[in-house]
VMD Tcl script that draws the C-alpha trace (Angstrom):
set ca {
  {71.20 -21.75 -41.35}
  {70.01 -20.45 -44.72}
  {66.33 -19.74 -45.07}
  {63.72 -18.60 -47.51}
  {62.78 -15.02 -46.72}
  {59.28 -14.55 -45.32}
  {56.91 -11.78 -46.38}
  {57.96 -9.88 -43.22}
  {61.65 -10.34 -44.12}
  {61.01 -9.00 -47.61}
  {59.18 -5.99 -46.19}
  {62.20 -5.22 -44.00}
  {64.62 -5.79 -46.88}
  {62.66 -3.38 -49.09}
  {62.65 -0.81 -46.29}
  {66.43 -1.07 -45.97}
  {67.09 -1.22 -49.71}
  {64.16 0.38 -51.57}
  {66.13 0.10 -54.80}
  {66.01 -3.70 -54.56}
  {63.67 -4.92 -57.26}
  {62.93 -8.32 -55.77}
  {65.25 -10.12 -58.15}
  {67.83 -12.71 -57.22}
  {71.30 -11.69 -56.14}
  {73.03 -10.27 -59.19}
  {76.33 -11.97 -58.27}
  {75.19 -15.49 -57.38}
  {71.89 -15.66 -59.24}
  {70.15 -17.09 -56.18}
  {67.50 -15.64 -53.91}
  {68.68 -13.77 -50.83}
  {68.64 -15.93 -47.71}
  {69.33 -13.16 -45.24}
  {68.57 -9.46 -44.87}
  {71.57 -7.61 -43.46}
  {74.39 -8.98 -45.65}
  {72.72 -8.06 -48.96}
  {72.01 -4.55 -47.67}
  {75.60 -4.14 -46.48}
  {77.30 -5.80 -49.43}
  {75.11 -4.81 -52.37}
  {73.23 -1.60 -51.55}
  {74.94 0.45 -48.83}
  {77.75 2.60 -50.16}
  {79.66 2.62 -46.88}
  {79.21 1.96 -43.16}
  {77.52 5.32 -42.55}
  {75.02 4.59 -45.34}
  {74.41 1.15 -43.82}
  {73.58 2.80 -40.49}
  {71.25 5.32 -42.14}
  {69.45 2.44 -43.80}
  {69.20 0.52 -40.52}
  {67.85 3.63 -38.80}
  {64.76 3.29 -41.01}
  {63.73 0.28 -38.93}
  {61.32 0.57 -36.06}
  {62.38 -0.81 -32.70}
  {60.07 -3.76 -33.35}
  {61.64 -4.50 -36.74}
  {65.13 -4.29 -35.26}
  {64.08 -6.63 -32.44}
  {62.68 -9.03 -35.04}
  {66.04 -9.05 -36.84}
  {67.84 -9.69 -33.57}
  {65.50 -12.60 -32.85}
  {66.37 -14.06 -36.26}
  {70.07 -13.62 -35.47}
  {69.60 -15.29 -32.09}
  {67.79 -18.20 -33.76}
  {70.63 -18.60 -36.27}
  {68.41 -17.61 -39.19}
  {70.04 -14.26 -40.01}
  {73.69 -14.13 -41.05}
  {76.13 -11.71 -39.46}
  {79.50 -13.09 -40.47}
  {79.24 -11.53 -43.92}
  {79.17 -8.04 -42.37}
  {82.44 -6.16 -42.39}
  {83.51 -4.98 -38.95}
  {82.80 -1.30 -39.65}
  {79.27 -2.14 -40.78}
  {78.72 -4.31 -37.73}
  {79.96 -1.49 -35.50}
  {77.24 0.76 -36.89}
  {74.57 -1.90 -36.31}
  {75.89 -2.51 -32.80}
  {75.77 1.20 -31.90}
  {72.29 1.58 -33.28}
  {71.11 -1.51 -31.41}
  {72.47 -0.12 -28.13}
  {70.76 3.21 -28.75}
  {67.40 1.73 -29.73}
  {67.12 -1.51 -27.76}
  {69.68 -1.06 -24.98}
  {73.00 -2.44 -23.86}
  {71.77 -5.99 -23.20}
  {70.50 -6.35 -26.77}
  {73.76 -4.91 -28.10}
  {75.81 -7.31 -25.95}
  {73.82 -10.28 -27.29}
  {74.37 -9.00 -30.83}
  {78.12 -8.72 -30.21}
  {78.24 -12.28 -28.90}
  {76.40 -13.51 -31.99}
  {78.79 -11.63 -34.27}
  {81.86 -13.02 -32.53}
  {80.59 -16.59 -32.80}
  {79.19 -16.41 -36.33}
  {80.81 -18.95 -38.59}
  {78.46 -19.35 -41.50}
  {77.97 -16.83 -44.23}
  {74.87 -17.00 -46.36}
  {73.50 -14.06 -48.23}
}
mol new
graphics top color blue
foreach p $ca { graphics top sphere $p radius 0.5 }
foreach p [lrange $ca 0 end-1] q [lrange $ca 1 end] { graphics top cylinder $p $q radius 0.2 }
display resetview
């Protein structure tokens, strides 16, 4: 389900991609509707860079993102597998195996891609 990013979402997006200038997506011309796909697809140079960016998040911010994923408000299907693997590993390290397992289930069942 696509959404309009909240002030909290924008704060997280800016933390993950400080070079983002708050403009619309350069490719589609529309506002971002998710956090992780734009970071992975427009700002991170590779999977390792994506992980470094995600490591900037506090445990609370990461948990907030996972709650959005669980609610169907944050897209995962636009993440390449190698990028997802980095997010999965970081989630296990920061929030534990149960959180990582829930994230994996969400990734496997994701069928809508909105950036």
